[in-house]
C-alpha atoms as one frame of an Amber mdcrd trajectory, in Angstrom:
protein
   0.000   0.000   0.000   1.272   3.471  -0.909   1.834   6.287   1.521  -0.769
   9.062   1.604   0.048  12.092  -0.551   2.326  10.362  -3.025   1.764  10.931
  -6.711   1.883   8.258  -9.381   4.116   8.978 -12.360   4.104   7.072 -15.627
   7.725   6.577 -16.675   9.000   5.857 -20.173  12.700   5.064 -20.513  14.223
   4.945 -23.979  17.574   3.169 -23.967  19.946   3.885 -26.864  23.453   2.777
 -27.677  25.936   5.615 -27.269  27.357   7.172 -30.444  30.294   5.181 -31.772
  29.123   1.874 -30.274  28.606  -0.813 -32.915  24.977  -1.818 -33.467  24.963
  -5.177 -35.301  21.180  -5.527 -34.986  20.652  -2.095 -36.542  23.116  -2.931
 -39.332  21.279  -6.165 -40.115  17.954  -4.344 -40.336  19.468  -1.635 -42.524
  20.970  -4.189 -44.948  17.618  -6.033 -45.230  15.507  -2.977 -46.022  16.365
  -2.642 -49.751  15.414  -6.287 -50.375  12.012  -5.522 -48.832  11.499  -2.492
 -51.075  12.557   0.207 -48.614  15.312   2.285 -50.171  16.957   5.420 -48.868
  16.908   4.332 -45.222  20.170   4.723 -43.317  21.535   5.141 -39.831  19.368
   2.415 -38.306  19.970   2.008 -34.562  18.117  -0.404 -32.278  17.268   0.416
 -28.689  14.730  -0.604 -26.109  11.705   1.008 -24.513  10.771   0.372 -20.890
   7.555   1.619 -19.261   6.553   1.504 -15.596   4.958   3.571 -12.827   6.609
   5.139  -9.783   5.001   6.484  -6.614   6.867   9.613  -5.485   6.368  12.839
  -3.565   6.975  14.993  -6.650   8.378  14.937 -10.178  11.955  15.580  -9.040
  11.855  12.571  -6.699  10.301  10.380  -9.409  12.948  11.444 -11.943  15.756
  10.827  -9.459  14.488   7.308  -8.717  13.953   6.510 -12.416  17.450   7.727
 -13.292  18.932   5.680 -10.444  17.080   2.622 -11.767  18.531   3.292 -15.225
  22.090   3.635 -13.963  21.980   0.634 -11.626  19.749  -1.842 -13.449  18.053
  -0.920 -16.736  21.083   0.141 -18.775  24.746  -0.540 -19.196  26.003   3.020
 -18.622  29.302   2.214 -20.326  27.656   1.727 -23.749  24.058   2.976 -23.367
  22.286   6.263 -22.691  18.782   6.553 -21.255  16.174   9.196 -21.929  13.600
   9.394 -19.128  10.129  10.845 -19.713   7.697  11.327 -16.814   4.004  12.059
 -16.759   1.883  12.459 -13.623  -1.114  10.110 -13.762  -2.763  10.501 -10.368
  -2.499  10.332  -6.623  -1.505   7.103  -4.908  -4.159   5.664  -2.634
């Protein structure tokens, strides 16, 4: 059960490989596109999208917790960057 007064934030984390890091999955997709009739596509990079909710006192606290999650668990900070988007969705009950 959540503490009274906490807000619920919807969190979307987009994880991307850092510039200069090889992306074999993106390269494979890019090479396959012309055979499927898609020409003129380049620079394909593959990432991952993670969505979850966080209960927090305010947006700053929610962002701090989401960023900590990214650095400690959701990404490899040596080769990946994370973009965190937050949206308040309600009050925790």
